[in-house]
C-alpha positions as CSV (number, residue, x, y, z in Angstrom):
1,M,186.5,135.7,91.2
2,Y,188.9,137.5,88.9
3,K,191.7,135.1,89.5
4,G,189.5,132.1,88.5
5,K,188.6,133.8,85.2
6,V,192.2,134.4,84.4
7,Q,193.0,130.8,85.1
8,I,190.2,129.7,82.8
9,F,191.4,132.0,80.1
10,T,194.9,130.5,80.4
11,V,193.6,127.0,80.2
12,I,191.5,127.8,77.2
13,G,194.5,129.4,75.6
14,I,196.6,126.3,76.2
15,V,193.9,124.0,74.8
16,L,193.5,126.2,71.7
17,F,197.2,126.4,71.1
18,I,197.6,122.6,71.3
19,A,194.6,122.0,69.1
20,G,196.0,124.4,66.6
21,L,199.3,122.7,66.5
22,T,197.6,119.4,66.1
23,L,195.7,120.7,63.1
24,L,198.8,122.2,61.6
25,I,200.8,119.0,62.0
26,G,198.0,116.7,60.8
27,A,196.7,118.9,57.9
28,A,198.4,116.9,55.2
29,N,197.0,113.6,56.4
30,L,193.5,115.1,56.8
31,G,193.6,116.4,53.3
32,M,194.7,113.0,51.9
33,E,191.9,111.3,53.8
34,A,189.3,113.7,52.5
35,A,190.5,113.2,48.9
36,S,190.4,109.4,49.4
37,R,186.8,109.6,50.7
38,A,185.9,111.7,47.7
39,I,187.3,109.0,45.4
40,Q,185.2,106.4,47.2
41,A,182.1,108.6,47.1
42,N,182.7,109.0,43.4
43,G,182.6,105.3,42.7
44,G,186.3,104.6,42.9
45,S,187.6,106.9,40.2
46,M,188.2,110.6,39.8
47,E,190.2,112.9,37.6
48,T,193.7,113.6,38.9
49,D,193.1,117.4,38.9
50,K,190.0,117.1,41.0
51,Y,191.8,114.8,43.4
52,Y,194.7,117.2,43.9
53,F,192.3,120.1,44.2
54,I,190.3,118.4,47.0
55,M,193.5,117.4,48.7
56,E,195.1,120.8,48.5
57,S,192.0,122.8,49.5
58,V,191.2,120.6,52.5
59,T,194.8,120.7,53.6
60,R,194.9,124.5,53.3
61,S,191.7,124.8,55.2
62,Y,193.0,122.8,58.1
63,Q,196.2,124.7,58.1
64,I,194.4,128.0,58.3
65,A,192.1,126.8,61.1
66,G,195.2,125.5,62.9
67,A,197.1,128.7,62.5
68,I,194.1,130.7,63.8
69,C,193.7,128.5,66.8
70,S,197.4,128.5,67.6
71,L,197.6,132.3,67.3
72,V,194.5,132.9,69.5
73,G,195.6,130.3,72.0
74,G,199.2,131.6,72.1
75,L,198.0,135.2,72.5
76,G,195.7,134.1,75.3
77,M,198.6,132.4,77.1
78,V,200.8,135.5,76.6
79,L,198.3,138.0,77.8
80,S,196.9,136.0,80.8
81,P,199.9,136.7,83.0
82,Y,199.6,140.3,82.1
83,G,196.0,140.3,83.4
84,R,197.1,138.7,86.7
85,Q,199.9,141.3,87.2
86,K,197.6,144.2,86.3
87,K,195.0,143.2,88.8
88,E,197.5,142.5,91.6
89,A,199.1,146.0,91.2
């Protein structure tokens, strides 16, 4: 039973790590898409400052979320073999 839980923990860590890296890599594109949607929702025009603010804030939000996912997933991958060794000993 314990071995299965450790394997699930490892898989969850890998998935979180990959999802975090994907968010980090795609954060700029996601920010630009959000800013473009904001322009469309605003009738096709918007002040440049607002456009840049939306683009930067959304990009930063995705970067933070990606970093958290990557760190948690990476930590899970690093600690799961330790859990296996500790239980076997």
